[in-house]
C-alpha positions in Angstrom: 159.1 14.1 302.9 158.4 13.3 306.7 160.0 9.8 307.9 157.2 7.3 308.5 158.3 7.2 312.2 157.8 10.4 312.8 154.3 10.5 310.8 153.3 7.5 313.3 154.3 9.5 316.2 152.4 12.3 315.4 149.2 10.3 314.4 149.2 8.0 317.6 150.0 11.2 319.6 146.8 12.9 317.8 144.4 9.7 318.6 145.6 9.7 322.2 145.1 13.5 322.7 141.5 13.5 321.3 140.6 10.2 323.3 142.0 11.7 326.6 140.5 15.1 326.0 136.9 13.4 325.4 137.2 11.0 328.5 138.2 14.3 330.6 135.4 16.4 329.0 133.0 13.5 330.1 134.1 13.2 333.4 134.0 17.0 334.0 130.4 17.0 332.5 129.5 14.1 335.1 130.8 16.1 337.9 128.9 19.3 336.8 125.9 17.2 336.7 126.4 15.5 340.1 127.3 19.1 341.6 123.8 20.2 340.2 122.3 17.2 341.7 123.8 17.9 344.9 122.5 21.4 344.7 119.1 20.1 344.8 119.5 17.7 347.3 120.8 20.5 349.6 117.9 22.6 348.9 115.6 19.9 350.1 117.7 19.4 353.2 117.6 23.1 354.1 113.7 23.2 353.4 113.4 20.3 355.6 115.4 21.6 358.4 114.1 24.9 358.5 110.6 23.5 358.2 111.2 21.4 361.4 112.7 24.0 363.3 110.1 26.6 362.3 107.4 24.2 363.3 108.6 23.3 366.7 109.5 26.6 367.8 106.3 28.0 366.3 104.1 25.5 368.2 106.2 26.2 371.6 105.8 30.2 371.1 102.0 29.8 370.2 101.5 27.6 373.3 102.9 30.0 375.7 101.1 33.0 373.8 97.8 31.1 374.4 98.8 30.2 378.0 98.8 34.1 378.8 95.4 34.8 377.1 93.6 31.9 378.3 92.6 34.0 381.6 91.5 37.9 381.1 92.9 38.4 384.7 96.6 37.5 383.2 96.5 40.4 381.0 95.4 42.6 383.7 98.3 41.1 386.0 100.7 41.7 383.0 99.7 45.3 383.0 100.3 45.7 386.8 103.6 44.3 386.1 104.5 46.9 383.4 102.7 50.0 385.3 104.2 49.1 388.9 107.6 48.5 390.7 108.4 45.3 391.4 107.8 45.4 395.2 104.3 47.0 394.5 103.5 44.3 391.6 104.3 41.5 394.2 102.0 42.8 396.6 99.4 43.2 393.9 100.1 39.4 392.7 99.9 38.2 396.5 96.4 40.0 396.9 95.1 38.7 393.6 96.2 34.9 394.6 94.5 35.4 398.1 91.1 36.6 396.5 91.1 34.2 393.4 93.4 31.5 394.4 95.5 31.5 391.2 99.0 32.5 391.5 100.5 34.3 388.7 104.0 36.0 389.2 105.4 36.9 385.8 109.0 37.0 386.6 108.4 33.3 387.8 106.4 32.3 384.7 109.4 33.8 382.7 111.9 32.1 384.7 110.2 28.9 384.7 109.6 29.0 381.1 113.4 29.6 380.1 114.0 26.6 382.7 111.7 24.2 380.6 113.1 25.3 377.2 116.9 25.5 377.2 116.9 26.3 373.6 115.6 30.0 374.2 118.2 32.7 374.0 115.6 35.6 374.5 112.2 36.2 375.5 110.5 39.4 374.7 106.8 40.7 375.9 105.4 43.8 374.4 101.8 45.0 375.5 99.6 47.1 373.3 98.8 49.7 375.8 102.4 49.9 377.1 105.5 52.0 375.7 108.2 49.6 377.2 109.2 45.9 376.7 110.2 43.1 379.0 112.9 41.1 378.2 114.3 38.0 379.5 117.5 35.8 378.7 119.1 32.8 380.4 121.4 34.9 382.2 118.9 36.7 383.6 115.4 34.6 383.5 113.5 36.8 385.8 113.8 39.5 383.1 113.6 43.3 383.2 111.8 46.2 381.8 113.4 48.2 378.9 111.9 51.4 377.9 113.0 50.8 374.1 110.6 49.7 371.5 111.6 46.9 369.4 109.0 46.9 366.6 111.8 47.0 364.1 114.5 44.8 365.6 115.4 41.6 364.0 116.7 39.0 365.9 118.2 35.7 364.6 115.5 33.1 364.4 112.8 34.9 366.5 109.4 33.8 366.5 106.8 36.7 367.1 103.1 35.9 367.6 100.2 38.2 368.6 98.5 37.9 372.3 95.0 37.7 370.8 92.2 38.3 373.4 89.8 35.2 373.2 86.8 37.1 374.3 87.2 40.6 372.5 89.4 39.2 369.5 91.6 42.1 370.0 95.3 42.1 370.0 96.8 42.8 373.5 100.3 42.7 372.6 103.0 40.4 371.1 105.3 37.8 372.3 108.6 37.4 370.6 111.0 34.4 371.4 114.2 34.0 369.9 115.7 30.5 369.7 119.4 29.3 369.8 120.2 28.2 366.1 123.9 26.9 366.8 122.8 23.0 366.2 120.9 24.2 363.0 123.7 26.3 361.7 126.3 23.4 362.2 123.9 21.2 360.2 124.0 23.7 357.6 127.7 24.0 357.6 128.1 20.4 356.9 126.6 20.6 353.6 129.2 21.6 351.1 127.0 23.0 348.3 125.7 25.6 350.9 128.8 27.5 351.1 128.1 30.0 348.6 124.8 30.4 349.8 122.8 32.9 351.9 119.5 32.0 353.5 116.7 34.2 354.4 113.5 33.0 356.3 110.6 35.5 356.2 107.1 35.4 357.8 104.1 36.0 356.2 104.2 39.5 356.7 107.8 39.5 354.8 109.6 40.0 358.2 113.0 38.2 358.4 113.2 35.7 361.4 116.4 33.8 360.3 119.4 34.5 358.4 122.6 32.0 357.6 125.7 32.7 355.5 127.9 30.2 354.0 131.5 29.7 354.6 132.0 31.1 351.3 130.3 34.3 351.5 132.2 37.5 352.4 131.1 40.3 354.5 130.5 42.6 351.6 128.3 40.0 350.0 126.2 39.4 353.2 125.8 43.4 353.5 124.6 43.6 349.8 122.0 40.6 350.0 120.8 42.0 353.6 120.2 45.4 352.0 118.3 43.9 349.2 116.0 41.8 351.1 115.3 44.9 353.2 114.3 46.8 350.0 112.5 43.8 348.7 115.0 43.8 345.6 116.4 40.3 346.2 115.6 39.2 342.7 117.0 42.1 341.1 120.5 41.4 342.5 123.2 40.9 339.7 125.1 37.7 339.4 122.9 36.1 341.8 120.4 33.5 341.6 117.5 33.3 344.0 115.4 30.1 344.9 112.5 30.4 346.9 110.7 27.7 349.0 107.4 27.8 350.9 107.0 26.3 354.3 103.8 24.4 355.7 103.9 27.0 358.5 103.5 29.9 355.8 107.1 31.1 356.1 109.2 31.5 353.2 112.8 30.5 352.9 114.9 32.3 350.2 118.2 30.8 348.9 120.5 33.3 347.5 123.6 32.0 345.7 126.3 33.9 344.2 126.9 32.3 340.8 130.7 33.4 340.6 131.3 31.5 343.8 129.5 28.5 342.3 131.8 28.8 339.4 134.9 28.6 341.8 133.4 25.5 343.6 132.8 23.9 340.6 136.3 24.9 339.0 137.7 23.3 342.3 135.8 20.1 342.0 137.0 19.7 338.1 140.8 20.9 338.3 141.7 17.5 339.7 140.1 15.9 336.7 141.6 18.2 334.3 145.1 17.9 335.9 144.6 14.1 335.8 143.4 14.2 332.3 146.8 16.2 331.5 148.9 14.0 333.7 147.7 11.1 331.8 148.1 12.5 328.4 151.5 13.1 329.5 152.2 9.8 330.5 150.8 8.1 327.2 152.7 10.6 325.1 155.9 9.8 326.9 155.2 6.1 326.6 154.7 6.5 322.8 158.0 8.4 322.3 159.8 5.9 324.5 158.6 3.5 322.0 160.4 5.1 319.0 163.3 6.2 321.5 166.0 4.8 319.3 165.0 7.2 316.4 164.8 10.0 318.7 167.9 9.0 320.5 169.9 9.0 317.1 168.6 12.4 316.2 169.6 13.7 319.4 173.1 12.4 319.2 173.4 14.2 315.9 172.0 17.6 317.6 174.6 17.1 320.7 177.5 16.1 318.1 177.1 19.2 316.1 176.7 21.4 319.1 179.7 20.1 320.8 181.5 20.6 317.6 180.5 24.2 317.5 181.5 24.5 321.1 185.0 23.9 320.3 185.4 20.0 320.6 186.4 19.3 317.0 187.4 15.5 317.7 183.7 14.5 318.4 182.0 12.6 315.7 178.2 11.2 315.2 178.0 7.6 316.1 176.7 5.8 312.9 174.1 3.1 313.2 174.5 -0.5 311.7 171.0 -0.2 310.1 170.7 1.2 306.6 168.2 4.2 307.2 168.3 7.7 306.4 169.9 8.6 309.5 173.0 6.4 308.9 173.3 8.3 305.5 172.9 11.9 307.5 175.1 10.6 310.1 177.9 9.7 307.7 177.5 12.8 305.6 177.8 14.9 308.9 181.0 13.1 310.1 182.7 13.7 306.8 182.0 17.4 306.8 183.2 17.6 310.5 186.4 15.8 309.8 187.0 18.5 306.7 186.0 21.1 309.0 188.3 20.1 311.6 191.5 19.8 309.3 190.5 23.4 308.2 190.1 24.8 311.6 193.3 23.2 313.0 195.1 24.6 310.3 193.9 28.2 310.6 194.3 28.5 314.5 198.1 27.3 313.8 198.9 30.2 311.7 201.1 32.8 313.2 199.7 36.1 313.8 202.1 37.9 311.6 201.3 36.2 308.4 197.7 35.4 309.3 196.0 37.4 306.5 198.3 35.8 303.9 197.9 32.2 305.3 194.2 32.7 305.5 193.8 33.6 301.8 195.9 30.8 301.0 193.6 28.4 302.8 190.7 29.9 301.2 192.1 29.0 298.0 191.9 25.2 299.1 188.3 25.3 300.6 185.3 25.0 298.5 182.8 27.1 300.2 180.1 26.1 297.7 180.7 22.6 298.6 180.4 23.2 302.3 177.4 25.5 302.1 175.5 22.7 300.4 176.5 20.0 302.6 175.3 22.2 305.4 172.2 23.0 303.6 171.5 19.3 303.0 171.9 18.6 307.0 169.5 21.3 307.5 166.8 20.6 305.5 167.2 16.8 306.4 166.8 17.9 310.1 163.6 19.7 309.1 162.4 16.8 307.3 163.2 14.7 310.5 161.0 17.4 312.5 163.9 18.5 314.4 163.8 22.4 314.2 166.6 22.4 317.0 169.4 20.5 314.9 168.5 22.8 311.8 168.9 25.7 314.1 172.2 24.5 315.3 173.0 23.8 311.6 172.3 27.2 310.3 174.3 28.8 313.1 177.4 26.7 312.6 177.1 27.4 308.7 176.8 31.2 309.3 179.8 30.8 311.7 181.8 28.8 309.2 180.8 31.5 306.4 182.1 34.4 308.7 185.4 32.7 309.2 186.0 31.7 305.6 185.2 35.4 304.7 188.6 37.0 305.1 187.5 40.6 304.6 189.6 43.0 306.9 186.8 44.9 308.2 183.4 44.3 309.7 180.5 46.4 311.1 179.9 46.3 315.0 176.4 44.8 314.2 178.1 42.1 311.8 180.7 41.5 314.4 178.1 41.1 317.4 176.0 38.8 315.2 179.2 36.4 314.6 179.5 36.7 318.2 176.1 35.7 318.9 176.2 32.6 316.9 179.4 31.7 318.6 177.7 32.0 322.1 174.5 30.2 321.0 176.5 26.9 319.8 177.5 27.0 323.6 174.1 27.6 325.0 172.6 24.8 322.9 175.2 22.4 324.5 174.4 23.9 327.9 170.6 25.3 327.7 170.0 25.5 331.3 173.7 26.6 332.6 174.4 29.7 330.3 172.5 33.2 329.9 173.7 35.9 327.5 172.6 39.4 326.6 173.9 41.4 323.5 172.6 45.2 323.5 173.7 47.6 320.6 172.6 51.0 320.2 171.3 51.7 316.8 173.3 54.7 315.9 176.8 52.5 316.3 175.5 49.5 314.4 177.1 50.5 311.0 180.5 51.5 312.7 183.4 49.7 311.0 186.4 47.9 313.0 189.0 45.3 312.2 187.3 41.7 311.8 187.4 39.4 314.7 187.9 42.1 317.3 185.1 41.1 319.9 185.1 37.3 319.1 188.5 36.7 321.0 187.2 38.3 324.2 184.2 36.0 324.4 186.3 32.9 323.4 188.6 33.7 326.4 185.6 33.6 328.7 184.7 30.2 327.5 188.3 28.8 327.7 189.4 30.4 330.9 186.3 31.6 332.6 183.2 29.9 332.3 182.3 27.1 334.7 179.3 24.9 333.1 179.0 22.9 336.6 177.3 26.0 337.9 173.6 27.1 336.7 174.4 30.8 336.7 176.9 31.5 334.0 176.2 34.8 332.5 177.6 36.9 329.7 177.0 40.5 328.8 178.0 42.8 325.9 176.7 46.4 325.5 177.9 48.9 322.6 176.6 52.7 323.0 177.9 56.0 321.8 178.3 59.1 323.9 179.2 62.1 321.7 182.0 60.7 319.4 183.2 58.1 321.8 182.0 54.4 321.3 182.0 52.3 324.4 182.2 48.4 324.5 181.7 46.7 327.8 181.9 42.8 328.2 181.2 41.4 331.4 180.8 37.9 332.6 180.8 36.2 336.1 182.9 33.6 335.5 186.4 32.5 337.4 187.5 35.9 338.9 191.0 37.2 338.9 193.2 38.7 341.5 194.6 42.4 341.8 198.0 41.1 340.6 196.3 39.0 337.9 194.6 42.0 336.5 197.4 44.3 336.4 200.0 41.5 334.8 197.3 41.0 332.0 196.7 44.9 331.3 200.7 45.2 331.3 201.4 42.1 328.8 198.3 43.3 326.6 200.1 46.3 325.8 203.4 44.9 325.2 203.9 44.7 321.4 207.3 42.7 321.6 205.1 39.6 322.8 203.2 39.1 319.6 205.8 36.6 318.1 205.7 34.6 321.3 201.8 33.7 321.0 200.2 31.1 318.9 196.3 32.0 319.4 194.3 35.0 318.7 194.1 36.5 322.2 193.3 39.7 323.9 196.7 41.3 323.1 196.1 40.6 319.4 192.7 42.5 319.7 194.5 45.3 321.8 197.4 45.9 319.1 195.1 45.6 315.9 192.2 48.2 317.3 195.0 50.2 318.6 196.4 50.4 314.9 193.2 51.0 313.2 191.7 53.6 315.8 195.1 55.2 316.7 195.4 57.0 320.1 191.6 57.5 320.8 191.5 53.5 321.6 192.0 52.1 324.7 191.2 48.5 326.6 191.4 47.8 330.1 190.4 44.3 332.3 189.0 45.0 335.4 187.1 43.3 338.5 183.4 44.5 339.4 182.4 44.7 342.9 180.5 41.5 342.7 183.5 39.8 341.2 182.6 39.8 337.8 185.2 40.2 335.1 184.8 43.4 332.9 186.6 44.1 329.4 186.0 47.6 328.6 186.9 49.3 325.4 186.4 52.7 323.7 187.6 54.7 320.6 186.6 57.5 318.7 184.2 57.1 315.9 185.8 58.9 313.0 182.9 58.3 310.6 180.7 60.1 312.9 
């Protein structure tokens, strides 16, 4: 049965999670709704700004066009300008002034118009019976004749009106004035919701006179939209939304929006809300767990104690709380078990190598494996009931380690030996989760090869006793086993404390001296070498070496007599 405290923590955490999620969802919904309102407001602002600009520019252009057609002699004067050289035209204008009293010299009229209207960036005049076109700019206000026809040219914010003869009602030509749109574009740039938009303004003849692309619109998107507007297929663009507004002047404004860009903008707006909701949930959950920290702290102490014990600190014990709770019963049971295990382990490791097997069998007669397995299983189930899977896993690994130690078989397969080694390493990793990494790889074709039991564990233990440095964050251990032909290779590499050349030579020499067995009181490299040598014969060899990067390498190889 789950503890009432754990049940309360889960209940309160669930309620808080649902509450925070609902609040965050409401804020996100409100933010999206506000964005849609901003889009509508932006569309209204765009329509107003473009309408004012078009009306003002159209009025200026029409007034100048009316001025040119007000007098029939003006059109004739303009024809003379297009048909003669500037010098001949100057003579013509002078003669007409003398005869009529009205002075009209077209380059001066163009220069005066540009001077009075600084917002104009280009002036074009085309006569119906002329093949050339007159172009004037602020840099060249007097203008010049160009032989290029510009009927299909689209200038930014260009207003074109016909020159209608008031007497014959025929069209004598067209006047096109291009206006500087920098101020208008700056105003549009300040509207955030316009960033994914493209704006097209067209005349009543569907001719584009103004184009604007928001800051988030790519060159490829611009090219695609312009191509669609030219082919009158703008409403067929996939993943684009088109809003069309009519201006009082008869012009049409199309607002083309990439829906993918809109979703990106909305996501950027709601991301802080999502992160804020997540942070708020974390803070509330942390506060709730802080309230029940005594319970959690006691469970953590149990996990840490078992981990330290499994890592070799046999004197550690669980701190028993004074209150009569289920954790107190669990702590007392673990301490009793650890005390017994400590005594057994101490006895085993004090046995001499020469009579190790006989003493271990004698010790086996003293230990009741069934009692110890039941005790460890009780602890594991209690940990699961307390919602502590980490503790349960540690207890399971320790139990497996203990069962292997109390199983006094003389041989084991490579797979079984490495499984035992992995549990041994895991208990260290539980203690230092962020400071130790390990890797064990064994080829499938060597998994069932038998060798003397406890042949690899002393090598790993030697690393944890002499080589590892848990003040570092990059401790690493690698074990690889594979077979080439009939030769089996076992390589153990660690990046712990390195060795000098003299130390390596001394270890390799002493490891092979059988007369040192009686002088040793622990299972070490020499014991591994001698037992493996006796088992596999002359085909076995083991060496200690140093890699180029300073890592310590233990390499052994032997012939697979079974293969």
